[in-house]
N, C-alpha and C positions, 0 to 999 in steps of 0.2 A: 277609384269608388262611380260609380256610375251616379248617384244621388248623392250628393254631400251635403245637402239640407240642414240634417241634422248636424253632423261633425262642425259644420260652419255655426252654426245656431250656438252650440255647447261648445267653441272652439276646442274639440277634441285633440289630444296630446296622441293619441296612440290608434291607431286602426289595427286589427286582427284579421287579416285575409289570408289567400292563397298567393305564393309566390310563385314565380314565375316554373319555381321549380316542382310546382304542385304540393309544395308541402305549404301547412299553416302556421302561420309565425304573426309574432306583434310587429309593428313598423312606427317609427316616429311623424306626425304629421307636423308640418311647418305652421305658425300662427297658433302655435297650441296655448291652452290658458293656465293661468298661475295661480286660477280660483281654488280653495281647499276644498275635499268634500266630506261632505256628513260622514261621521265615523259608522252610522248603522246604517249607512245606504249600502244596497247590495246591487241593484241592477236597475235599467232606465230600460222602461220596452214601451214603443207607441201607440198610442191609446186608440188610434184610427184605421188599424190594420193597414189594406195595402195603400192607402192615400200616403203615407211618409210623413204627414204632420208632425212640424218640429216636436209639439205640446207632447210630452212623456210623461211616463207612470214612473214617480219613484216610491221603489221595494226594498225595503229592508230586509236586511237576516231574520229578523223575528218575524215579519208578514212570509217568509218563504219557508220557515222551519215548522214554524203553527201549521200554516196549510199542507206542506209534507205533512205533517204528521197528522193531523185530520183526514187526511183523503186514504191514509195509510189504514186509518182505523176501520172507516165506514167498508172498504174494499176488499178486507183484510188481505192485506198485502203480507207475503214473507218474502224471508232468503229464499227460499223455493222457488219463488217466482221469476216469470221468465220473458218481460214487456217489449215487444217490438215496435222499432221506431216508425210511426205509419203517419206520424205528424211533425212537423221541420220543430225546431227546438227554438229558435225567434219569438214562433207562436206562443202565447203564454200556456196555451192547454198542453201542447207539444212539451211546452217547459217542465210544465206539472207534471208530467207522465215521469218523467225523466227523474225530478227530483221526489216524487212519491217511492221512486222504485229501490231510489240512492237511498233514501232514507231508510227503508224497508232492510239493505244488503241484499236487494234482490239483483236478477241480472240483466243487463239490456241488450238487445239485440239490435244492432246498427245497420240499416240499409237506408239507402234512398233509392232503391226501386219503388215503382207507382204500384199501387195496390190494386191496377188494372194488369199488371204485369205476372207472366204464370213464375217469374222470379222471385217476386216476393214470396207467392206462396210455397213454392217449393221450399225457399230459404224458412219459412214459418214452419213449417213442418222438420226441417231439418233440425232445427233447433230445439224443436219442440216449446213454441211461445205458449205460455200459458194464457197475456192478456191482450187484447187489440183496443184500439180507441180511435174514435172514430167522428168525423163531426159532419153533419147532415146531407152532403152531394155522396159522399165516400158510400153510401148505404145503396144511393143509385146503382154506385161502381158495383157492388157485392151482389145485387141484383141481378144485372148484366150477367157476371160471372159466374150464376149460379151457386152462390157461397151456400144459400142456405140448405142444398143438397150432396155436400159435399162432411166427408166427416174429418174430425181435426179433434184428434184423441185429448191432446195438449192443454187446448184450451181449459181457460177458466170460467171468464167472462169476458164480455163486449160491453165499454163505458162508452155513452155519448154525451158530446155535450158541444159548444158552438155556434149554438143556433134553434131555433126550433125544429125538431122533429116531426113530419105529420101524425096524425094519431093514428090514420091507419098503419103505417110501418111499423111503430111501437107496437099495437097489439100483436104485427106478426113478426118481431124478435121477441118480445116476450112470451109468446104460446110458443112458438122453436127453442126458447131456451130452457122452458117449462120440461117439453118433451124431450131434449137430449142433455137435459142437466146440464145447462150451462146459465150462469146469471148474466142477466142484461141490465143494467145502470142507464138510467135518463138522468143527466146532473144538470145544474144551471151556473154560470159564473163569467165575472166580469175581470180583465186586464187588473184594473185597481183594486182587487182584492184576492189578487195573486195566485189563480183565480177562482179557486173553485168558493161555492156560496152556499151551494143545496141539492139533493141528489134524491131520487124516489127509492124506497127500498123494494129491492126486486119483487119483492111479495105484493105489495102494493099496485104495482105496476098498469096489470091487467085491469085495474077499476079505476085506475086514475092516469090515464093516459095522455091525457090533457098537463099535465101536475110539473111543475119543476123540481116538484119536493117541500121536504126538509130542512131546517137550517144545518150544516157541518157540524160533526162534535164542537163546539167551542165558539158556536155563533148563534146569530139571534137577528130573526125578521120584526118588522114592526110595518105597518101600513098609515099613512097620514093622507091627511083630506088638502084641499085645496088652502085652508087656511091653518093647516102644519099640525093639526087634532090628530092623536090616534085614531084608528077605524077597529074596534073590539066587533063588529058583527058580521056574522061569514056572508059570505058572496057578495061583499060592499067594497068596489074598485077604490083605488090609493096607489098614490106611489108606493113603492115597494124601498124600505131602507134597511139594510143590511150592519150590523156592530159584530165586530169580532176583533180577535187579537192578528189576522191576515188584511185587515184596510189599511192601505196604502198608508205611507209617509204624505203624500200630497201629490202637486203636478208639478214639473219643470216645463217653465215657457223660455231659460236663459241661463247663461252659466252661474245666476248667482244664486238661482235655486237650487242649485247643487250642495250647498251648504246646509239649508236649510234643515230643522228638523222634523219630528211629527206634527201634524198638522191638523189631523184629522182622528177621532173617534170612530164615525159611523159614514156609510158611503150611501149617498141618493143614487141608486141606480137608473133612474131616468126610466124604468120600466113602470108600467099600470100593472098592478096584480090585484088579485080577491084571495080570500084563504076559507078554505071548507070548512063544514063542518069538523072533518077528521083531520085540520091542523095541517094540511098539505096547501101549499100554494101553487096559483097558477097566474099566466102574462096575460092580459089582456089587450096589451096595445104599449106603444110606445111616447114617452112622453116629451122627449127629445127626439131631434131630428136626424136619427142615424139607420141605417139598413145595415141588417147583418146578413154576409153573401160569402159563402163559402166558409161560416165560420169567424168571418171577421167585421169589425165593424166599421161599416161607410161612413165615413161624414158627408150627409147630403149640403150642408151649408160649406164645406168647405169646395168642395166638385161646383155648387152654385158662384160660389166669389170666382174657382179659375177660370168658368165660363165667362162673368162680368171682363175679367180680364182679357181675355180676346175678344173685350168689344161687342159680343152679342148680348144680343136682349131676350130673357128667358129666365126660364126654375127650372131648380132641379126637386125632385118628389122619390119616393119610392118605399119598398117594402123587402122584405125577406128574401121575395124573388129576381124582383129586379129595379135597375136603378132609372128612373125616367126622366131625361130633360127634354122639354119643352122649350122654343126656341121662335120667334116671329118671322127670322132670317128665312130664304127660300135657297133648296141648291145646296144645302149644307148638311143635311142628313147623313150622307156615307161618309164625307171625311170628318163630319164632328164624333160621328161613332166612334172611329177608326181612333181618332186622336184620344178619345176618352180610354178604350181599350186599354192605348199603350198606356196612356197617362199615368192610370191608377190602376193598371193592374186587372182589370175587371173580365171575364169570359164574355165572349160578344153575346150571348144569348139573354144574357144577365143587362143588356144596356139595350135603350129603345128610344128614341129620337123620334121628338114629333115636330113636326115643322104647323105651328097654327097661326090662323091672323091675327088672335087676341088672346090673352094669358088672363083665365076665369081669376073671375073675384068674388068674395064673398061679399054681402050687405054692408059689413065693416068697411070696404074699400081693400081689405087684407087680399093677398094672392089663396086663391085656393087650389090646395094641394091635394086635398083628395080626387077633385075633379081630373086633376090633372094625371092622377094613377088610374082612374075610372077609365080615361079617356084610351091610355098605354094598354088596359087591361081589355080593352071592350075590340084595340087593335088585331094584339096577340092572338084573339079568340078568330079573328077576321083572319088571322093572315094565316092560321092553323087548316081553317075553311078552304082557303083558295091555295095549296103545298105549290109548291116550286115545281114547274112542270121537268124539271132534268135532274139525275141524282148531281150533278156538278154545281148547279145552283142551289141547293140545299149543304152543301161540303163549305160552299161561300158563305153560305148562311149562317153555317154552324161555329165555322173556325174564325170569322170575321177576317177573311181574305179574301179581296179580290182577284190575286193574281192564281187562281187555281183551274192546273188542265187536266184532261183527260187520262193520262200518263203519271198524274202524281198517286200515294197511297195517306192513306191516315198517319203512317208511323212520317215521311216523308217530309208530311207538310206541319210538322212538330206538335199534332193533338195531344191534349192532354187528359187527364181524369175526368174533368167536366165536358169536354168536347166528345170523348168518346162514350158517355152514356147518349148525347145526344146522335151522334151519328147511330149509336147500333139500334137505338131505337125507330130512327130512319130506316135503315136498313130492313127491318122487319117488317114495315108498311111495304115496302119496296120491293123486297122477295117476298114475304110470305113467311123468313125463315133466318136466321141470323148466320152465317156460313163462318164456319172454324176457319182463323186467321186471316178473318177480312181484313184487318188493318195490316197485313203487310201486302193486300192485293189494290192494283191502279183500279180508278173510278171508271175508264173502262170495261175490265174485268167484268167488274160489278154490274155494269150495264149491261153485257153480252146473257151474265148470268140470269137478268130478271128480264131479258126478250124471251128465252127460255120459260122461265116458270109464268110468263105471261100466256104463255102459247098452251101451256098445261091448266091453265086457268080460263081458255077461252075467253080470256077480256082483249077489249077493243081500246080500253083508253091506255095512255103513259103510265107507269107504274105507282108513280107517286099520287098521281090524281087518283089512282081506285080509290086512294085508301077517304075517299069524301064521295061524302053522297051525291053531289053533284057532279056528275061527268059526261064529257061529249065522247058519242061513240067513234073509234077510228080502228081502221082495219091495218094492222100489220105483218100484211102476205109477205114480206123482204124480212121482218124481225124472226118469224115463223121458219121460213129458209133458214137465216144465220141461226137459230138454235139449234134445228137436226143437224145442219153441218158440226155446229161446235156438239152435241152427243154422241155423233159418230163416232168426231174424232177421240171424244174421251175425255176423262178428268187428267190423263197424263199430261196430255198437251196445255190444259188450262196452269197445271201445275208448273211446266216449264217454261208458261209466259212467266207467270207470276217465278219466278225463279230468276229469270236473264233480267227482269226488271227491277226486281229488288235485292237479288243475292241470298234470296232466300225462299224455303218453300215448305209445305209442312211434314215433306219426306224428313227435312234436316231438322225442322225445328229450329233453325237460325235464322234470328232478326238482326238484317243489316239493311242499311238506309243507302242509297247509291246519291252521288252528289247532286245536288240539282243544279245541274247547267242547263239554263234556255238560253233562246235566242232572245238579248235586250232587244225588246222592239225602239228602247230608245235612241241605241247604238248602232244595230243591225247587224251587232256580232253576239258571239258566244260569252256570257260571264255564267256566275253565280246569279240564282236568283236574288231579287232584291230584297230589302227586310225580311229576311228567313235566318231562320235557327235551322243547322240539324246536324246529325250525329255520323260520321263516318263509319265504314266498317272496321277502321282501325279504334274507334272510340274515340277520334276527336271532335270535339264541337266547335263547329261554325257559326260565328254571329255574322250574317253577311250586313252593309249597310244598304243605304236607298243608290247605292251607283253600282251594286253586283259586287263588290268588295269584301273580302274579311276585313274587315279595317273597320274603324271607327268612323261617325258620322262626321262629314267636315262636306263647309258651306263650299258654293261655288266661287265667292269672293274670296279673296286672300284678307286677311286682319290686320290692321297695322302692325310692323316689325315684326310678320309671321315668317319663322323660318317653316316653308312646304317644300318636304323632298317625298318624291314619287318614286317607288320600287315597282318596275314591272318584272315581269317572268311565269312561270311555270309553276308546279304543284310546290318544289323546292320553296320558292317565296312565300307562296300559299300557307306553305307549313302543314302538308297533308299529314304528318302523324304528330303533329303540335298537337297537345290536348285541347288548349283555350286560346282564343287570338290573345291574350296578354301573355302567352309563353315561347312567340314567335321570337324568331333573330331581331326583327322588326320592330317590336314592342319594345322589345329590350333594350334595341337602339336609340328608340324617342326617349327611353327613360335618362339614357345617358346624356343625349342632347337636352334635354332640361337641366339636367345637375349642372353642364357646362354654362348655359346661358339662363339661369335664373331670371322669372320677370318675364319673359319672350315666351310667346304661344307658340311652340312645335306640334309640327303633325308631320309623321310619317304614312304616306298612303298607302296600303299595301294593295298592289293590284297585280299578285299571282294569280294567273287564272291556270287551272290543271289543263293539260294538253297542248297549253299554246306555246308555236311555236312563233320563228324570230318575225314573222312575217304576219300576224293575227299580235303580236305587239305593235306593231308598223301601224296596224289597224286601228287599234287601241288608242295609240299614241295619236294619229289623225284625230280620230273622231272623239275622242274626251281629253283626253290628259294633259294636251296643251291649253285647252279650256282652261283647266283645273289653277294654270297661270303657279306653275312648282319652280322654285331656285333652281334645282335639280333633277333630271331623271337618272337614275341608275338603271341599269337592265342586266340583270343576271339569268342570260338565254336561256341555259339549259340544256339537254342533248333529244330535247323533243325534235328538229329540226331531220338530224341523221337518222335515230331511232327510224320516227314515222314514214321518212322517204323507202328506207332500207326494207320494213318492213311491209309497207306497201306496195313496193317494186319486186316482191320478191317471193310472191304467191306461187307461181309456179317451182320454183324452187324447192318450197316448203310440198308441195304434189308430191314432185319426185322422193323429196326426201320421204314422203308419208308412204308411199309405193313399193319402196326400195327394200324394206325387211319387215316383215311380221311380230315382231317380237321387241321394238324399238324401246328405249327408255328414256323418259323424260319427264316433263310436266303431264300428271293427269287432266284427263279433259271432264267435260260434264255429263259423266252418261246417269251417273246416278248420283247428283248432286252434295261434295262433300268437301269444297273448296267454295271460297269465294269469289267471285269476279270482281274486279273492280272498273269503276267507269272507263279507267286507260284503258286495263285489258281489251274490253269492249270494244271499244272504238280502234284499237291498234290493230286487233286480231280477228274481227267480224267474219274475214271469209276464212278462216281457222275453225270458225264455230259453225258454220256453214256445212262445213265439210266432213267426211265420214268422220266418228270421234275414234281418233287413234292416237298413239301416243310418238311422239315425235324426239329427236334430236337438234342440238344446235346446228344449225347450217355453216355460223362460221363465217360468216362474210368479209370482206375487206374492207375498212373503212374509206378508203383511200376511192375505190373503184365509183364507190356511189356519194361521196360527199356532196351535197347539193350546192349549184354552180350559181345560186342567186345567193347564196348566203349574204358573201361579199359586197353586192351592190345593193342588197337590202339594208344592213348596217348603213352603209354610205348615206342613202337616201335618209334613215332617220337622224343623222347627225347631221346633215343639211337642212331638213326640216324644224331641229331643234336650236342649232345657233341663228336660222332666221325669226325665231320665234325669239330669240334670247334667252334658252336656256341651257343649262349647262349639263351636258352629258358624259356620263361615269358607266363605267363597262366592270363586269366581274367576271372572273372567269371559274369556271364549274369544275366543284373537287370528284375527284374519282376518288370513292374509297377502296378502291381494291391496291392503287398506288405501296409500297413498298410493305406486302400485306404477306404472311406466309398463306399457303394454302387452306389451310382450314376456316381461317379466318373468308378468304374469299368463298370458299360454296358455302358458307353461312349466308353473306349477303346474297350471293347470284340466288340463292332459293324464294328471295323474296323480289327478285326482280324477273322472271318471264321474259319481257320484251327485248331487257339486253342481253343476255345471255342465249336465248332464242335466237337470236338476228348474228350477234359475235361469238357468243361465247366469251369467257370471261375475259382473255387475253384482247379479242376483237374490241369487245367495250373499252379497256384501258385506250389501245389505239384511237379509239374514236372520239373520246375524250378529251386524249393529247392533240389530237387534228384540231377540234372546236376551239381548243385553248392556243393553240399556235396562231389558228387564224385571227383570234380574236387581240393575242398581244400583237400581232404585226398591225393591226389596222388599228388600234391605238396609240402604235409609235408614227403611224404614217400621217393620222389623221390631228395626233395632236390629241387627243382624247384622254381623259382623266383614266386610270385602269387601278382596280382593286382587286391586286391576284391572290385569290383568296386559294387559289389549289396549292400555291406554293408554301404557304404559309399555314395550311390545317393538315392537323394527323388524319389518316387514315384507319379504317377499322372499324369493326362494333362499337366499339368505346363512343365514337362519334356519328354512327352511321347506323339508323335501322333497318337502310336496305342501299342499294346503289344509286339513291337520288337523295333519299331524308336525312334530315338530321336528327340525332336523339337529342336530349333536354341539354347535354353535353356540348353536343356540336352545336346547338341554335346558341347558346352562351360564348361560345370562340368566332362565331362568323360576327354575332354583333359588337363582341367587343375590338375583334381584327378591325372590320369595316368603321367602327368609330375614329379607333386611332390613326389609319390612315388616312381618315375624312380631315379630321384634327391636324397632321401633321406635316398636310399636303398645304406647302403656305398658299398657293393661289386659290386652292380651294377653300380653305381655311376660311381667309379674308373674305371670300364672296360669301359666303356662309354667317359670317360674323364670328367666328368659334374662338374658342382659345386654345392654343396647342398644349398638347398635355405630352409625359413623360412615356416611354416606353418601358 
């Protein structure tokens, strides 16, 4: 688990998580609790949303059932309803949607697609969803995608909770609902009430858009003044107190609290409210220091404590729009903002860091939190009037990322629903309209479109500055010329550029992210983009650490007793077809090693970078890996050396083969895109893409004729450098999935690897792998380097391989287990690593 504070605080005995095979299951935890749970206890939920505070809400079965029953009654949910999962189930609002519909015997439509995605709405329509639930920011997304202009015949109502929705938006959706025969419910609740406490009847909404409504069936409100006396007059503010069968059992701050019974009969909400003469309630403020952003309560005090633990002097204020951190230190704004975004999971637009000389105070000497909030809002308004001059700066600010380049697209940068709204608004100002499929287009493509639009408007300022009333006149004749050139080239060229950059275009409606490889400025070589999360066209989610590896974060300094092993290679090591980081064979190997030496820190660093050759691995070892001070470096070289060499040297042969016949059979090229270009294929076949679009046969080169002459010398240099650094070298043979397979299996695997099949054919590919492995085995014997002969042990075929290089889940498990057993049963290596031998 990335954040185990809750499991440690409550000494949890079991964790429910996704296994290496992608299945959800229960696993035991060490140091578990022996404390008994109260028989009424049903669920524990975090009370402060994304901050991950160990203070939990204890809800009983009665709490959950009574709240589900009440919701079912006022929303009139029946077994004919079909609710789509637009909210996460671990969020109390999302949980209540599940509970209420299950209580009524209704249907749940399960999806993890974002509401900003077309796939979500296609699924919504196909499955005839009748109910849709949303927090305030989702309504911004709905507006960006033109929700109210579409027709959803099956939809019966929309429900909103999770924070105050702007009154204007409430009115818009209430009117829309009335005009199209849909109901719109505004609701109010807190996790401590399981969570629903109030709702506004749809027929009262237009006249009361500011209200949270009336208590749910079985519940009651009262308002208390500062002395605790009831307030009976209308429109007089007081603390809102709720009572009902859904009031929580109490809080849990340690494992001892888990055995306690119900301690509360009423809930002090911390909100200040008034009651109108029509008996509807409305919120006027908040008594406690919480912000409610994206529907989750954020503890400002917790962020402030975190700030002080970092030895920073300052305070934290906020409202339901932003969290404001005011500090007296200088030159910390950007780094502190990024740290808060990562630590508390907040969107970049919701975090504002102020560097001020003195923290403002009240006459009483207490900190003036309202003044800090006011300063932040004034600063925000100033920033809006002084827009960034370039689109790339706007992307950086909206996404809270410094490392954004002109070739990036919104999808490649991992944008979410919140930033989707922000960027779409920016683009409307920037272009005057929102391009279709803009999220798949590179920033430079959007900038080119802006230059065309700018000429059409006869503007002379930069596009973003044009949105401000204070602009400076500039001439853009070069931009006009470029714009006219692009217009002449036409929309088809723009679509082709988008397709080649992202693997998708509006022609195919296929959204596929390219692998974000960059020139790592710290290393001077190509790695994955540091501190980035992306999904490749295989659907594999890559979480990249600060070093540019698909690996967990690791310190430069080795911890006492730490076993640190680095595995270097290419896409097979990176786990190109593996859905999650934890599913790679290196993560599985790390888990086995930790079980072998409990109590010792174990870190397996995945230094696999797709397209890497042995020469690239040598550069990486020189510039980073030796400095990480591992005990062992394992190299799984792969076959990029021989494949890249052959494809690069055989361009003329390819051209000759293309001209030889007009009706060749082979892999289709991207005339009208209907297949996906991966980074691997693009980089290895650039010349092919630039030549006329034809179909080609495999060249069937002889691997012996083009084996790279510097392969063994490079391996020898690596071994010498590592020996001088006191680091053990271990080599792994490359597994060829063609061996001992029938023709049908070979054909299926070959379909997924154009490069190998194109350069060598199936038989030639097998010969190439044998050639590489013979060289590795020979070098291992001659230099007395430890060898893990995976090729000799691992079975071939589609059961273990997705294509001719990458493992299936079963293949990942086999590789991890075989490497583990080889290491632990190698007497010399296991002694150096401090491992206990295992039986075969």
